[in-house]
C-alpha positions in Angstrom: 10.2 -11.2 -26.0 7.4 -13.4 -25.5 3.9 -11.8 -24.5 2.3 -12.8 -21.0 -1.0 -11.6 -20.2 -1.0 -9.7 -17.0 -3.4 -7.7 -15.3 -7.1 -7.5 -16.0 -7.3 -4.6 -17.8 -10.4 -2.9 -20.0 -11.0 -4.8 -22.9 -8.3 -4.7 -24.7 -6.8 -1.8 -23.3 -3.1 -1.6 -23.1 -2.9 -4.9 -24.4 -2.5 -6.7 -28.0 -4.0 -10.5 -26.6 -7.4 -12.1 -24.7 -7.3 -15.4 -23.9 -10.0 -17.7 -25.1 -12.3 -17.4 -22.2 -13.6 -14.5 -24.4 -15.5 -16.0 -27.5 -17.7 -19.7 -26.5 -16.2 -22.4 -29.2 -18.9 -25.3 -30.8 -18.7 -27.1 -33.8 -21.6 -30.1 -35.2 -20.9 -32.0 -37.4 -23.1 -34.1 -40.0 -24.4 -37.6 -39.2 -23.7 -39.5 -35.6 -21.8 -42.5 -37.9 -19.2 -42.8 -41.0 -16.9 -45.1 -42.5 -13.8 -45.5 -40.9 -12.2 -43.8 -43.7 -14.2 -41.5 -44.6 -13.6 -37.3 -43.9 -15.5 -36.1 -41.3 -16.4 -33.0 -41.8 -16.4 -30.6 -38.4 -19.1 -27.1 -38.6 -17.5 -25.0 -36.1 -19.1 -21.7 -34.6 -16.6 -19.0 -33.0 -18.9 -17.2 -31.2 -17.6 -13.0 -29.0 -19.7 -13.4 -25.4 -17.2 -10.0 -24.1 -18.1 -6.5 -24.1 -16.0 -5.8 -26.5 -14.3 -6.3 -30.6 -11.5 -8.6 -31.1 -9.8 -10.6 -33.0 -10.4 -14.1 -34.0 -8.9 -16.9 -36.6 -10.2 -16.0 -40.3 -9.3 -20.1 -41.4 -7.8 -22.0 -40.0 -4.1 -21.8 -41.5 -2.1 -18.9 -40.5 -0.8 -16.7 -43.9 2.2 -17.1 -42.8 4.4 -19.5 -43.5 5.5 -22.1 -41.1 3.4 -21.3 -38.2 0.9 -23.9 -36.8 -2.8 -24.2 -37.5 -5.3 -22.7 -35.7 -7.5 -25.3 -36.3 -7.3 -29.1 -35.2 -8.4 -32.1 -34.5 -8.4 -35.8 -33.0 -10.4 -38.4 -32.0 -9.7 -40.8 -28.9 -11.0 -44.3 -28.3 -12.6 -45.3 -25.4 -9.5 -46.3 -24.1 -8.0 -42.9 -23.8 -5.6 -43.5 -27.2 -5.6 -40.2 -29.5 -5.7 -40.2 -33.5 -4.3 -37.2 -33.8 -2.7 -36.6 -38.0 0.8 -34.9 -38.6 1.6 -31.4 -40.8 3.9 -30.3 -42.3 5.1 -27.6 -45.1 7.4 -26.2 -46.9 8.7 -22.1 -48.1 10.0 -22.3 -51.2 12.2 -19.2 -50.1 10.6 -16.1 -49.4 7.3 -14.2 -50.9 5.1 -11.3 -50.5 4.2 -12.2 -47.0 7.7 -12.7 -45.4 7.8 -8.8 -46.7 4.6 -7.5 -44.5 4.1 -5.8 -41.8 2.8 -8.2 -38.2 -0.2 -5.6 -38.7 -0.4 -6.2 -42.5 -0.6 -10.4 -41.6 -3.0 -10.1 -39.0 -5.4 -7.9 -41.5 -5.3 -11.2 -43.7 -5.5 -14.1 -40.8 -7.9 -12.2 -38.3 -11.8 -11.1 -38.4 -12.6 -8.4 -35.9 -16.0 -9.5 -33.5 -17.4 -7.1 -32.0 -19.7 -8.6 -29.0 -22.0 -10.9 -29.8 -21.7 -11.4 -33.4 -20.7 -14.8 -34.7 -18.0 -16.4 -37.4 -18.6 -20.2 -38.5 -17.2 -21.9 -40.6 -15.8 -26.1 -41.6 -12.5 -28.5 -41.5 -12.4 -31.7 -42.0 -10.7 -35.5 -40.0 -9.6 -37.2 -42.1 -9.5 -41.1 -41.1 -8.3 -42.0 -43.9 -5.2 -41.8 -41.6 -5.5 -44.3 -39.1 -8.3 -46.7 -40.9 -5.6 -49.1 -40.8 -5.9 -49.2 -36.9 -9.5 -47.8 -36.1 -11.6 -50.0 -35.2 -16.1 -50.0 -35.4 -17.3 -48.6 -31.7 -18.3 -44.6 -31.0 -15.5 -41.9 -30.5 -14.6 -38.2 -28.9 -14.2 -36.1 -31.4 -11.8 -32.8 -30.1 -11.7 -29.5 -32.7 -9.2 -27.2 -30.7 -9.0 -23.5 -31.5 -5.6 -22.0 -30.8 -4.7 -18.1 -31.5 -1.9 -16.9 -32.3 -0.6 -18.6 -29.0 3.3 -16.7 -31.0 6.6 -14.9 -29.5 5.8 -10.9 -30.4 8.6 -8.5 -31.0 8.2 -5.2 -28.8 7.5 -3.8 -31.9 5.0 -6.5 -33.0 3.7 -5.8 -29.6 3.0 -1.8 -30.0 2.1 -3.0 -33.5 -1.1 -5.0 -32.5 -2.0 -3.3 -29.9 -2.3 0.3 -32.7 -4.9 -2.3 -34.4 -7.5 -1.2 -31.9 -8.7 -4.1 -30.2 -7.0 -7.1 -28.6 -6.2 -10.9 -30.5 -7.5 -14.2 -29.7 -4.4 -16.7 -28.1 -4.3 -20.0 -25.9 -6.6 -22.7 -26.9 -10.0 -23.6 -27.3 -11.4 -27.2 -27.2 -14.7 -28.0 -28.2 -16.1 -31.8 -28.9 -19.1 -34.5 -29.8 -19.6 -37.9 -30.0 -18.8 -39.5 -33.7 -19.4 -43.3 -33.8 -17.0 -45.4 -36.7 -18.5 -48.3 -38.0 -17.2 -50.3 -41.4 -17.9 -49.2 -44.6 -20.6 -52.5 -46.5 -19.2 -53.8 -49.4 
């Protein structure tokens, strides 16, 4: 069974998930401009702006094999063209994570934020992947925060609901302007 959001209830009561409107997601970068080919470090902040506690991703990547990242980035040029890296991975057979219950995995993959609490971290956008295609200029750097946007069966939903606070689902975006220039030799 896929989870779908139902009618509004008290924060988290009977629902193992809440949408992104319960958090504030923001980013910043260290410099206004970078050389084409540089890694751009993206510093992010997630703030719980709701009236109840909720779980947010603890890191960029889920601990389970084969899932999408929780944090992602891309850049957009002035014509609207997106430059978005791909990702891939493989699983080399069963591992300890495959034997964990969904609540055990979530305890490793999620961080509980009380109302008003903030978590910060960083990840990077590697412009080297697009060095041959990028031109000097101003770009929009977009960072995306993804919750647990995946199907859970009825047993897993019940297990998650027993954890006492809901988990973030959906997508939140934040953006910043960044200049790209040709490296001086």
